[in-house]
N, CA, C and O atoms as a printed pandas DataFrame, in Angstrom:
     atom_number atom_name residue_name chain_id  residue_number  x_coord  y_coord  z_coord
0              1         N          MET        A               1  -13.778 -199.201  -95.594
1              2        CA          MET        A               1  -12.899 -199.924  -94.337
2              3         C          MET        A               1  -11.821 -199.736  -94.495
3              4         O          MET        A               1  -11.478 -200.220  -95.574
4              5         N          ALA        A               2  -10.870 -199.173  -93.880
5              6        CA          ALA        A               2   -9.365 -199.394  -93.827
6              7         C          ALA        A               2   -8.499 -200.404  -94.152
7              8         O          ALA        A               2   -8.918 -201.324  -93.450
8              9         N          THR        A               3   -7.363 -200.913  -94.892
9             10        CA          THR        A               3   -6.903 -202.036  -95.152
10            11         C          THR        A               3   -5.612 -201.723  -95.450
11            12         O          THR        A               3   -5.163 -200.656  -95.868
12            13         N          LEU        A               4   -4.978 -202.881  -95.164
13            14        CA          LEU        A               4   -3.354 -202.509  -94.712
14            15         C          LEU        A               4   -2.846 -203.605  -96.278
15            16         O          LEU        A               4   -3.193 -204.696  -96.730
16            17         N          GLN        A               5   -1.872 -202.530  -96.657
17            18        CA          GLN        A               5   -1.034 -203.467  -97.734
18            19         C          GLN        A               5    0.529 -203.362  -97.685
19            20         O          GLN        A               5    1.197 -202.406  -97.291
20            21         N          LEU        A               6    0.860 -204.298  -98.064
21            22        CA          LEU        A               6    2.341 -204.737  -98.117
22            23         C          LEU        A               6    3.041 -204.748  -99.064
23            24         O          LEU        A               6    2.821 -205.522  -99.996
24            25         N          THR        A               7    4.336 -203.661  -99.062
25            26        CA          THR        A               7    4.955 -204.282  -99.811
26            27         C          THR        A               7    6.336 -204.544  -99.759
27            28         O          THR        A               7    6.626 -204.503  -98.564
28            29         N          ASP        A               8    7.798 -204.905 -100.722
29            30        CA          ASP        A               8    8.768 -205.513 -100.038
30            31         C          ASP        A               8    9.347 -204.746  -98.716
31            32         O          ASP        A               8    9.929 -205.183  -97.724
32            33         N          SER        A               9    8.884 -203.192  -99.170
33            34        CA          SER        A               9    9.786 -202.570  -97.608
34            35         C          SER        A               9    9.017 -201.746  -97.567
35            36         O          SER        A               9    9.530 -200.790  -98.149
36            37         N          ARG        A              10    7.270 -201.279  -96.959
37            38        CA          ARG        A              10    6.629 -200.616  -96.952
38            39         C          ARG        A              10    5.435 -200.851  -96.546
39            40         O          ARG        A              10    4.900 -201.416  -97.500
40            41         N          LEU        A              11    4.496 -200.738  -95.493
41            42        CA          LEU        A              11    3.177 -200.882  -94.647
42            43         C          LEU        A              11    2.421 -199.431  -95.238
43            44         O          LEU        A              11    3.009 -198.357  -95.109
44            45         N          ARG        A              12    1.204 -199.505  -95.827
45            46        CA          ARG        A              12    0.253 -198.379  -95.839
46            47         C          ARG        A              12   -1.091 -199.025  -95.698
47            48         O          ARG        A              12   -1.493 -200.160  -95.958
48            49         N          VAL        A              13   -1.558 -198.149  -95.295
49            50        CA          VAL        A              13   -2.972 -197.974  -94.151
50            51         C          VAL        A              13   -3.575 -197.328  -95.350
51            52         O          VAL        A              13   -3.252 -196.154  -95.531
52            53         N          ARG        A              14   -4.379 -197.868  -96.188
53            54        CA          ARG        A              14   -5.426 -197.226  -97.125
54            55         C          ARG        A              14   -6.918 -196.974  -96.667
55            56         O          ARG        A              14   -7.769 -197.836  -96.451
56            57         N          LEU        A              15   -7.085 -195.180  -96.536
57            58        CA          LEU        A              15   -8.072 -195.262  -95.831
58            59         C          LEU        A              15   -9.576 -194.775  -96.648
59            60         O          LEU        A              15   -9.134 -193.722  -97.107
60            61         N          THR        A              16  -10.288 -194.795  -96.888
61            62        CA          THR        A              16  -11.833 -194.545  -97.494
62            63         C          THR        A              16  -11.726 -193.191  -97.624
63            64         O          THR        A              16  -10.820 -192.661  -96.982
64            65         N          LEU        A              17  -12.495 -192.437  -98.360
65            66        CA          LEU        A              17  -12.375 -190.892  -98.197
66            67         C          LEU        A              17  -13.400 -190.813  -96.878
67            68         O          LEU        A              17  -12.823 -190.101  -96.056
68            69         N          GLY        A              18  -14.265 -191.110  -96.518
69            70        CA          GLY        A              18  -14.919 -191.244  -95.461
70            71         C          GLY        A              18  -14.550 -191.526  -94.047
71            72         O          GLY        A              18  -14.959 -191.076  -92.977
72            73         N          GLU        A              19  -13.375 -192.683  -94.470
73            74        CA          GLU        A              19  -12.270 -192.543  -93.245
74            75         C          GLU        A              19  -11.439 -191.348  -92.357
75            76         O          GLU        A              19  -11.236 -191.107  -91.167
76            77         N          ARG        A              20  -10.963 -190.543  -94.134
77            78        CA          ARG        A              20  -10.006 -189.367  -93.835
78            79         C          ARG        A              20  -11.158 -188.431  -93.368
79            80         O          ARG        A              20  -10.905 -187.793  -92.346
80            81         N          ILE        A              21  -12.446 -188.223  -93.966
81            82        CA          ILE        A              21  -13.046 -187.011  -93.464
82            83         C          ILE        A              21  -13.528 -186.927  -91.806
83            84         O          ILE        A              21  -13.506 -185.831  -91.246
84            85         N          ALA        A              22  -13.921 -188.045  -91.138
85            86        CA          ALA        A              22  -14.560 -188.306  -90.401
86            87         C          ALA        A              22  -13.294 -188.305  -88.920
87            88         O          ALA        A              22  -13.427 -187.912  -87.761
88            89         N          GLY        A              23  -12.151 -188.916  -89.630
89            90        CA          GLY        A              23  -10.966 -188.906  -88.565
90            91         C          GLY        A              23  -10.101 -187.821  -88.668
91            92         O          GLY        A              23   -9.152 -187.794  -87.884
92            93         N          LEU        A              24  -10.254 -186.778  -89.603
93            94        CA          LEU        A              24   -9.485 -185.534  -89.869
94            95         C          LEU        A              24   -8.366 -186.109  -90.250
95            96         O          LEU        A              24   -7.430 -185.552  -89.678
96            97         N          LEU        A              25   -7.992 -187.005  -90.981
97            98        CA          LEU        A              25   -6.700 -187.942  -91.421
98            99         C          LEU        A              25   -6.403 -187.452  -93.162
99           100         O          LEU        A              25   -7.049 -187.902  -94.108
100          101         N          LEU        A              26   -5.309 -186.470  -93.266
101          102        CA          LEU        A              26   -5.309 -185.970  -94.599
102          103         C          LEU        A              26   -4.918 -186.795  -95.591
103          104         O          LEU        A              26   -5.076 -186.536  -96.784
104          105         N          ARG        A              27   -4.226 -188.144  -95.005
105          106        CA          ARG        A              27   -3.660 -189.159  -96.098
106          107         C          ARG        A              27   -3.526 -190.044  -95.434
107          108         O          ARG        A              27   -3.664 -190.065  -94.211
108          109         N          ASP        A              28   -3.097 -191.332  -96.471
109          110        CA          ASP        A              28   -3.050 -193.043  -96.077
110          111         C          ASP        A              28   -1.745 -192.983  -94.881
111          112         O          ASP        A              28   -1.099 -191.965  -94.632
112          113         N          VAL        A              29   -1.622 -193.815  -94.477
113          114        CA          VAL        A              29   -0.465 -193.775  -93.653
114          115         C          VAL        A              29    0.420 -194.976  -94.320
115          116         O          VAL        A              29    0.135 -196.137  -94.612
116          117         N          ASP        A              30    1.634 -194.191  -94.439
117          118        CA          ASP        A              30    2.741 -195.023  -94.983
118          119         C          ASP        A              30    4.308 -194.898  -94.294
119          120         O          ASP        A              30    5.041 -193.909  -94.293
120          121         N          VAL        A              31    4.582 -196.390  -93.652
121          122        CA          VAL        A              31    5.469 -196.560  -93.054
122          123         C          VAL        A              31    6.325 -197.579  -93.440
123          124         O          VAL        A              31    5.956 -198.610  -94.002
124          125         N          PRO        A              32    7.840 -197.210  -93.046
125          126        CA          PRO        A              32    8.887 -198.234  -93.911
126          127         C          PRO        A              32    8.713 -199.799  -92.627
127          128         O          PRO        A              32    8.624 -199.705  -91.402
128          129         N          LEU        A              33    8.714 -201.073  -93.447
129          130        CA          LEU        A              33    8.673 -202.092  -92.573
130          131         C          LEU        A              33   10.241 -202.324  -91.211
131          132         O          LEU        A              33   10.574 -203.111  -90.325
132          133         N          ASP        A              34   10.684 -201.196  -91.792
133          134        CA          ASP        A              34   11.974 -201.275  -90.409
134          135         C          ASP        A              34   11.729 -200.851  -89.276
135          136         O          ASP        A              34   12.485 -201.134  -88.347
136          137         N          SER        A              35   10.627 -200.082  -89.093
137          138        CA          SER        A              35   10.032 -199.069  -88.169
138          139         C          SER        A              35    9.116 -199.674  -87.533
139          140         O          SER        A              35    8.601 -199.145  -86.548
140          141         N          VAL        A              36    8.716 -200.975  -88.003
141          142        CA          VAL        A              36    7.410 -201.940  -87.516
142          143         C          VAL        A              36    8.531 -202.465  -85.638
143          144         O          VAL        A              36    9.738 -202.675  -85.519
144          145         N          ARG        A              37    7.834 -202.483  -84.964
145          146        CA          ARG        A              37    8.469 -202.710  -83.554
146          147         C          ARG        A              37    7.389 -204.179  -83.453
147          148         O          ARG        A              37    7.771 -205.215  -83.999
148          149         N          GLU        A              38    6.333 -204.146  -82.872
149          150        CA          GLU        A              38    5.715 -204.972  -82.791
150          151         C          GLU        A              38    4.289 -205.376  -83.599
151          152         O          GLU        A              38    3.594 -204.439  -83.991
152          153         N          VAL        A              39    3.851 -206.745  -83.849
153          154        CA          VAL        A              39    2.328 -206.779  -84.152
154          155         C          VAL        A              39    1.702 -207.531  -83.382
155          156         O          VAL        A              39    2.260 -208.556  -82.989
156          157         N          GLU        A              40    0.537 -207.256  -83.014
157          158        CA          GLU        A              40   -0.415 -207.585  -81.683
158          159         C          GLU        A              40   -1.940 -208.019  -82.829
159          160         O          GLU        A              40   -2.349 -207.409  -83.817
160          161         N          VAL        A              41   -2.331 -208.961  -82.344
161          162        CA          VAL        A              41   -3.764 -209.015  -82.805
162          163         C          VAL        A              41   -4.709 -209.080  -81.590
163          164         O          VAL        A              41   -4.590 -209.886  -80.667
164          165         N          LEU        A              42   -5.714 -208.082  -81.707
165          166        CA          LEU        A              42   -6.849 -208.136  -81.079
166          167         C          LEU        A              42   -8.168 -208.840  -81.032
167          168         O          LEU        A              42   -8.545 -208.812  -82.204
168          169         N          PRO        A              43   -8.922 -209.350  -80.443
169          170        CA          PRO        A              43  -10.235 -209.814  -80.100
170          171         C          PRO        A              43  -11.265 -208.480  -80.802
171          172         O          PRO        A              43  -11.994 -208.525  -81.792
172          173         N          ASP        A              44  -10.978 -207.321  -79.843
173          174        CA          ASP        A              44  -11.868 -206.095  -79.927
174          175         C          ASP        A              44  -10.984 -205.117  -80.163
175          176         O          ASP        A              44   -9.967 -205.169  -79.472
176          177         N          GLY        A              45  -11.083 -204.103  -81.054
177          178        CA          GLY        A              45  -10.012 -203.396  -81.693
178          179         C          GLY        A              45  -11.165 -202.002  -80.966
179          180         O          GLY        A              45  -10.597 -200.912  -80.893
180          181         N          LEU        A              46  -12.424 -202.024  -80.548
181          182        CA          LEU        A              46  -12.959 -200.923  -79.870
182          183         C          LEU        A              46  -12.259 -200.955  -78.394
183          184         O          LEU        A              46  -11.686 -200.020  -77.836
184          185         N          ARG        A              47  -12.423 -202.047  -78.000
185          186        CA          ARG        A              47  -11.907 -202.146  -76.585
186          187         C          ARG        A              47  -10.231 -201.587  -76.528
187          188         O          ARG        A              47   -9.771 -200.693  -75.817
188          189         N          ALA        A              48   -9.682 -202.257  -77.309
189          190        CA          ALA        A              48   -8.388 -201.817  -76.828
190          191         C          ALA        A              48   -7.666 -200.451  -77.367
191          192         O          ALA        A              48   -6.451 -200.258  -77.342
192          193         N          THR        A              49   -8.729 -199.473  -77.899
193          194        CA          THR        A              49   -8.485 -198.344  -77.950
194          195         C          THR        A              49   -8.352 -197.394  -76.831
195          196         O          THR        A              49   -9.231 -197.348  -75.970
196          197         N          ARG        A              50   -7.321 -196.637  -76.783
197          198        CA          ARG        A              50   -7.057 -196.044  -75.698
198          199         C          ARG        A              50   -6.481 -194.639  -75.442
199          200         O          ARG        A              50   -5.496 -194.278  -76.086
200          201         N          GLY        A              51   -7.043 -193.842  -74.544
201          202        CA          GLY        A              51   -6.496 -192.169  -74.708
202          203         C          GLY        A              51   -7.809 -191.491  -74.779
203          204         O          GLY        A              51   -8.907 -192.001  -74.557
204          205         N          ILE        A              52   -7.497 -190.044  -75.181
205          206        CA          ILE        A              52   -8.269 -189.224  -75.703
206          207         C          ILE        A              52   -8.428 -188.942  -77.202
207          208         O          ILE        A              52   -7.488 -188.416  -77.798
208          209         N          ARG        A              53   -9.202 -189.159  -77.645
209          210        CA          ARG        A              53   -9.707 -189.080  -79.237
210          211         C          ARG        A              53   -9.005 -187.369  -79.324
211          212         O          ARG        A              53   -9.236 -186.476  -78.508
212          213         N          ALA        A              54   -8.402 -187.299  -80.155
213          214        CA          ALA        A              54   -8.026 -185.980  -80.877
214          215         C          ALA        A              54   -7.031 -186.081  -82.061
215          216         O          ALA        A              54   -5.820 -186.267  -81.939
216          217         N          PRO        A              55   -7.869 -185.898  -83.495
217          218        CA          PRO        A              55   -9.005 -185.532  -83.744
218          219         C          PRO        A              55   -9.482 -186.820  -83.922
219          220         O          PRO        A              55   -8.989 -187.866  -83.498
220          221         N          GLY        A              56  -10.590 -186.642  -84.656
221          222        CA          GLY        A              56  -11.552 -188.162  -85.074
222          223         C          GLY        A              56  -13.027 -188.225  -84.394
223          224         O          GLY        A              56  -13.411 -187.442  -83.525
224          225         N          LEU        A              57  -13.671 -189.134  -84.859
225          226        CA          LEU        A              57  -14.551 -189.628  -84.884
226          227         C          LEU        A              57  -14.830 -190.894  -83.418
227          228         O          LEU        A              57  -13.943 -191.639  -83.000
228          229         N          ALA        A              58  -16.140 -190.845  -82.918
229          230        CA          ALA        A              58  -16.095 -191.878  -81.768
230          231         C          ALA        A              58  -17.143 -191.642  -81.779
231          232         O          ALA        A              58  -17.650 -190.562  -81.477
232          233         N          LEU        A              59  -18.064 -193.314  -82.389
233          234        CA          LEU        A              59  -19.770 -193.462  -81.944
234          235         C          LEU        A              59  -19.245 -194.859  -80.970
235          236         O          LEU        A              59  -18.682 -195.927  -81.211
236          237         N          PRO        A              60  -19.711 -194.262  -79.927
237          238        CA          PRO        A              60  -19.692 -195.143  -78.884
238          239         C          PRO        A              60  -20.181 -196.729  -78.996
239          240         O          PRO        A              60  -21.353 -197.100  -79.060
240          241         N          GLY        A              61  -19.119 -197.488  -79.004
241          242        CA          GLY        A              61  -20.091 -199.077  -79.267
242          243         C          GLY        A              61  -20.226 -199.394  -80.902
243          244         O          GLY        A              61  -20.654 -200.440  -81.390
244          245         N          ILE        A              62  -19.842 -198.448  -81.477
245          246        CA          ILE        A              62  -19.811 -198.664  -82.809
246          247         C          ILE        A              62  -18.652 -198.694  -83.984
247          248         O          ILE        A              62  -18.438 -199.664  -84.712
248          249         N          ARG        A              63  -17.962 -197.460  -84.021
249          250        CA          ARG        A              63  -16.957 -196.883  -84.877
250          251         C          ARG        A              63  -15.650 -195.912  -84.050
251          252         O          ARG        A              63  -15.839 -195.046  -83.196
252          253         N          LYS        A              64  -14.847 -196.190  -84.389
253          254        CA          LYS        A              64  -13.726 -194.953  -83.841
254          255         C          LYS        A              64  -12.942 -194.875  -84.845
255          256         O          LYS        A              64  -12.653 -195.988  -85.284
256          257         N          ILE        A              65  -12.492 -194.040  -85.374
257          258        CA          ILE        A              65  -11.697 -193.433  -86.645
258          259         C          ILE        A              65  -11.050 -192.022  -86.335
259          260         O          ILE        A              65  -11.807 -191.063  -86.187
260          261         N          GLY        A              66   -9.728 -191.863  -86.233
261          262        CA          GLY        A              66   -8.619 -190.618  -85.915
262          263         C          GLY        A              66   -7.383 -191.102  -85.628
263          264         O          GLY        A              66   -6.699 -191.989  -86.139
264          265         N          THR        A              67   -7.207 -190.288  -84.628
265          266        CA          THR        A              67   -5.604 -190.323  -83.815
266          267         C          THR        A              67   -6.512 -189.992  -82.330
267          268         O          THR        A              67   -7.475 -189.290  -82.022
268          269         N          TRP        A              68   -5.584 -190.942  -81.641
269          270        CA          TRP        A              68   -6.073 -191.385  -80.237
270          271         C          TRP        A              68   -4.819 -190.801  -79.718
271          272         O          TRP        A              68   -3.811 -190.900  -80.417
272          273         N          ARG        A              69   -4.752 -190.097  -78.368
273          274        CA          ARG        A              69   -3.681 -189.918  -77.490
274          275         C          ARG        A              69   -3.482 -190.056  -76.071
275          276         O          ARG        A              69   -4.330 -189.646  -75.277
276          277         N          ARG        A              70   -2.519 -190.555  -75.740
277          278        CA          ARG        A              70   -2.502 -190.799  -74.086
278          279         C          ARG        A              70   -0.834 -190.253  -74.089
279          280         O          ARG        A              70   -0.168 -189.951  -75.080
280          281         N          ARG        A              71   -0.349 -190.234  -72.437
281          282        CA          ARG        A              71    1.150 -189.552  -72.290
282          283         C          ARG        A              71    2.183 -190.736  -73.241
283          284         O          ARG        A              71    2.355 -191.952  -73.155
284          285         N          GLY        A              72    2.579 -189.948  -73.901
285          286        CA          GLY        A              72    3.808 -190.362  -74.525
286          287         C          GLY        A              72    3.493 -191.694  -75.941
287          288         O          GLY        A              72    4.312 -192.526  -76.332
288          289         N          GLU        A              73    1.840 -191.461  -76.521
289          290        CA          GLU        A              73    1.799 -192.581  -77.491
290          291         C          GLU        A              73    0.563 -191.420  -78.451
291          292         O          GLU        A              73   -0.229 -190.551  -78.087
292          293         N          ARG        A              74    0.873 -191.874  -79.498
293          294        CA          ARG        A              74   -0.064 -191.213  -80.751
294          295         C          ARG        A              74   -0.199 -192.194  -81.053
295          296         O          ARG        A              74    0.747 -192.979  -81.003
296          297         N          THR        A              75   -1.565 -192.617  -81.545
297          298        CA          THR        A              75   -2.243 -194.018  -82.180
298          299         C          THR        A              75   -3.253 -193.429  -83.431
299          300         O          THR        A              75   -4.047 -192.490  -83.362
300          301         N          MET        A              76   -2.939 -194.325  -84.616
301          302        CA          MET        A              76   -3.930 -194.018  -85.565
302          303         C          MET        A              76   -4.730 -195.119  -85.665
303          304         O          MET        A              76   -4.406 -196.289  -85.869
304          305         N          VAL        A              77   -6.174 -194.465  -85.445
305          306        CA          VAL        A              77   -7.463 -195.726  -85.070
306          307         C          VAL        A              77   -8.315 -195.782  -86.390
307          308         O          VAL        A              77   -8.645 -194.808  -87.066
308          309         N          SER        A              78   -8.588 -197.005  -86.615
309          310        CA          SER        A              78   -9.617 -197.530  -87.446
310          311         C          SER        A              78  -10.264 -198.926  -87.318
311          312         O          SER        A              78  -10.042 -199.803  -88.152
312          313         N          VAL        A              79  -11.193 -199.137  -86.086
313          314        CA          VAL        A              79  -11.722 -200.171  -85.732
314          315         C          VAL        A              79  -13.179 -199.806  -85.927
315          316         O          VAL        A              79  -13.597 -198.676  -86.178
316          317         N          ARG        A              80  -14.113 -201.234  -85.737
317          318        CA          ARG        A              80  -15.559 -200.999  -85.604
318          319         C          ARG        A              80  -15.929 -202.101  -84.764
319          320         O          ARG        A              80  -15.178 -203.071  -84.657
320          321         N          ARG        A              81  -17.002 -202.034  -84.171
321          322        CA          ARG        A              81  -18.124 -203.091  -83.469
322          323         C          ARG        A              81  -17.683 -204.771  -84.161
323          324         O          ARG        A              81  -17.603 -204.750  -85.390
324          325         N          GLY        A              82  -17.489 -205.739  -83.703
325          326        CA          GLY        A              82  -17.281 -206.759  -83.750
326          327         C          GLY        A              82  -16.382 -207.137  -84.819
327          328         O          GLY        A              82  -16.551 -207.935  -85.741
328          329         N          GLN        A              83  -15.466 -206.462  -84.539
329          330        CA          GLN        A              83  -14.360 -207.074  -86.000
330          331         C          GLN        A              83  -12.995 -207.002  -85.021
331          332         O          GLN        A              83  -12.839 -206.026  -84.288
332          333         N          PRO        A              84  -12.282 -207.801  -85.048
333          334        CA          PRO        A              84  -10.742 -208.160  -84.582
334          335         C          PRO        A              84   -9.983 -206.773  -85.425
335          336         O          PRO        A              84  -10.392 -206.352  -86.507
336          337         N          ALA        A              85   -8.713 -206.150  -84.606
337          338        CA          ALA        A              85   -7.750 -205.503  -85.055
338          339         C          ALA        A              85   -6.467 -205.735  -84.654
339          340         O          ALA        A              85   -6.128 -205.950  -83.490
340          341         N          VAL        A              86   -5.966 -205.705  -85.322
341          342        CA          VAL        A              86   -4.464 -205.535  -85.629
342          343         C          VAL        A              86   -3.908 -204.206  -85.189
343          344         O          VAL        A              86   -4.164 -203.136  -85.741
344          345         N          ARG        A              87   -2.817 -204.437  -83.737
345          346        CA          ARG        A              87   -2.252 -203.425  -83.502
346          347         C          ARG        A              87   -0.370 -203.586  -83.763
347          348         O          ARG        A              87    0.388 -204.428  -83.282
348          349         N          ILE        A              88   -0.049 -202.371  -84.744
349          350        CA          ILE        A              88    1.199 -202.478  -84.728
350          351         C          ILE        A              88    1.881 -201.150  -84.345
351          352         O          ILE        A              88    1.658 -200.028  -84.799
352          353         N          ARG        A              89    2.728 -201.521  -83.445
353          354        CA          ARG        A              89    3.636 -200.536  -82.700
354          355         C          ARG        A              89    4.781 -200.574  -83.620
355          356         O          ARG        A              89    5.456 -201.504  -84.060
356          357         N          LEU        A              90    4.814 -199.038  -83.818
357          358        CA          LEU        A              90    6.152 -198.535  -84.650
358          359         C          LEU        A              90    7.122 -197.676  -84.115
359          360         O          LEU        A              90    6.636 -197.105  -83.139
360          361         N          GLU        A              91    8.600 -197.237  -84.381
361          362        CA          GLU        A              91    9.179 -196.531  -84.315
362          363         C          GLU        A              91    9.908 -195.282  -84.986
363          364         O          GLU        A              91   10.099 -195.422  -86.194
364          365         N          GLY        A              92   10.257 -194.338  -84.542
365          366        CA          GLY        A              92   10.798 -193.029  -85.576
366          367         C          GLY        A              92    9.650 -192.510  -86.227
367          368         O          GLY        A              92    9.902 -191.553  -86.960
368          369         N          GLN        A              93    8.359 -192.891  -86.168
369          370        CA          GLN        A              93    7.262 -192.392  -87.214
370          371         C          GLN        A              93    6.228 -191.121  -86.304
371          372         O          GLN        A              93    6.370 -190.986  -85.088
372          373         N          PRO        A              94    5.284 -190.323  -87.054
373          374        CA          PRO        A              94    4.804 -189.872  -86.716
374          375         C          PRO        A              94    3.517 -190.029  -85.541
375          376         O          PRO        A              94    3.120 -189.241  -84.682
376          377         N          PHE        A              95    2.950 -191.791  -86.024
377          378        CA          PHE        A              95    2.509 -192.276  -85.275
378          379         C          PHE        A              95    3.074 -193.336  -84.185
379          380         O          PHE        A              95    3.955 -194.009  -84.719
380          381         N          ASP        A              96    2.899 -193.640  -83.081
381          382        CA          ASP        A              96    3.664 -194.500  -82.462
382          383         C          ASP        A              96    3.108 -196.149  -82.514
383          384         O          ASP        A              96    3.656 -197.180  -82.124
384          385         N          ALA        A              97    1.727 -195.905  -83.198
385          386        CA          ALA        A              97    1.013 -197.330  -83.293
386          387         C          ALA        A              97    0.138 -196.755  -84.280
387          388         O          ALA        A              97    0.003 -195.577  -84.611
388          389         N          LEU        A              98   -0.675 -198.246  -84.868
389          390        CA          LEU        A              98   -1.714 -198.052  -85.968
390          391         C          LEU        A              98   -2.555 -199.442  -85.086
391          392         O          LEU        A              98   -2.033 -200.449  -84.608
392          393         N          LEU        A              99   -3.651 -199.135  -85.098
393          394        CA          LEU        A              99   -4.965 -199.908  -84.936
394          395         C          LEU        A              99   -5.644 -199.987  -85.722
395          396         O          LEU        A              99   -6.437 -199.054  -85.849
396          397         N          VAL        A             100   -5.710 -201.027  -86.592
397          398        CA          VAL        A             100   -6.678 -201.357  -87.728
398          399         C          VAL        A             100   -7.584 -202.244  -87.259
399          400         O          VAL        A             100   -7.097 -202.951  -86.376
400          401         N          GLY        A             101   -8.762 -202.491  -87.519
401          402        CA          GLY        A             101   -9.619 -203.432  -87.917
402          403         C          GLY        A             101   -9.661 -204.029  -88.952
403          404         O          GLY        A             101   -9.889 -203.428  -90.002
404          405         N          ALA        A             102   -9.400 -205.687  -88.898
405          406        CA          ALA        A             102   -9.445 -206.599  -89.905
406          407         C          ALA        A             102   -9.988 -208.102  -90.051
407          408         O          ALA        A             102   -9.573 -209.022  -89.347
408          409         N          ASP        A             103  -10.931 -208.237  -91.013
409          410        CA          ASP        A             103  -11.733 -209.311  -90.173
410          411         C          ASP        A             103  -10.663 -210.690  -90.348
411          412         O          ASP        A             103  -11.150 -211.809  -90.188
412          413         N          ASP        A             104   -9.589 -210.582  -90.593
413          414        CA          ASP        A             104   -8.846 -211.622  -91.091
414          415         C          ASP        A             104   -7.439 -211.447  -90.346
415          416         O          ASP        A             104   -6.371 -211.750  -90.877
416          417         N          ALA        A             105   -7.579 -210.844  -88.855
417          418        CA          ALA        A             105   -6.623 -209.971  -88.586
418          419         C          ALA        A             105   -5.366 -211.037  -88.307
419          420         O          ALA        A             105   -4.214 -210.764  -88.643
420          421         N          ALA        A             106   -5.741 -212.295  -87.642
421          422        CA          ALA        A             106   -4.952 -213.185  -87.492
422          423         C          ALA        A             106   -3.692 -213.401  -88.757
423          424         O          ALA        A             106   -2.498 -213.370  -88.463
424          425         N          ALA        A             107   -4.129 -213.593  -90.008
425          426        CA          ALA        A             107   -3.751 -213.688  -90.916
426          427         C          ALA        A             107   -2.660 -212.393  -91.456
427          428         O          ALA        A             107   -1.553 -212.459  -91.991
428          429         N          VAL        A             108   -3.567 -211.141  -91.029
429          430        CA          VAL        A             108   -2.575 -209.961  -91.551
430          431         C          VAL        A             108   -1.604 -210.047  -90.603
431          432         O          VAL        A             108   -0.453 -210.114  -91.033
432          433         N          ALA        A             109   -1.750 -210.062  -89.540
433          434        CA          ALA        A             109   -0.291 -210.341  -88.682
434          435         C          ALA        A             109    0.511 -211.128  -88.513
435          436         O          ALA        A             109    1.419 -210.954  -87.700
436          437         N          ALA        A             110    0.390 -212.188  -89.227
437          438        CA          ALA        A             110    1.546 -213.502  -89.637
438          439         C          ALA        A             110    2.134 -213.017  -90.892
439          440         O          ALA        A             110    3.291 -213.320  -91.184
440          441         N          THR        A             111    1.626 -212.505  -91.421
441          442        CA          THR        A             111    1.772 -211.779  -92.860
442          443         C          THR        A             111    2.931 -210.742  -92.624
443          444         O          THR        A             111    3.997 -210.743  -93.239
444          445         N          LEU        A             112    2.526 -209.774  -91.546
445          446        CA          LEU        A             112    3.338 -208.667  -91.425
446          447         C          LEU        A             112    4.600 -209.506  -90.810
447          448         O          LEU        A             112    5.573 -209.772  -91.514
448          449         N          SER        A             113    4.513 -209.872  -89.539
449          450        CA          SER        A             113    5.653 -210.719  -88.885
450          451         C          SER        A             113    6.537 -211.148  -89.674
451          452         O          SER        A             113    7.655 -210.636  -89.723
452          453         N          ALA        A             114    6.137 -212.257  -90.490
453          454        CA          ALA        A             114    6.781 -212.679  -91.431
454          455         C          ALA        A             114    7.840 -211.894  -92.525
455          456         O          ALA        A             114    8.987 -212.236  -92.814
456          457         N          ALA        A             115    7.059 -210.723  -93.033
457          458        CA          ALA        A             115    7.626 -209.875  -93.476
458          459         C          ALA        A             115    8.995 -208.672  -93.079
459          460         O          ALA        A             115    9.705 -207.903  -93.727
460          461         N          ARG        A             116    8.844 -209.041  -91.726
461          462        CA          ARG        A             116    9.461 -207.752  -90.800
462          463         C          ARG        A             116   11.090 -208.896  -91.227
463          464         O          ARG        A             116   12.202 -208.564  -90.816
């Protein structure tokens, strides 16, 4: 399961080896906190995923991992069924947004919002 790690100046999404392989993601996502524009808690990360998977893995109704693209937006996704998610909108980064499942999504979002 992907985890969000926060330092004084950076946000890192740590992916397991399985997630990297399934989502065809070469490395963890690491962004400066000043690129974070918006943080949002979503009750269902699977339903919040929008666009076309390219590249990545989608098991309908179960799991989505990888890059989802739609007009003008590229999102790194790691979500699973029954788990809330945090959507983090970015500016000036390879991804326009990060959509990451977290059991404690509200606490993660509050911590990230306070750190910005």
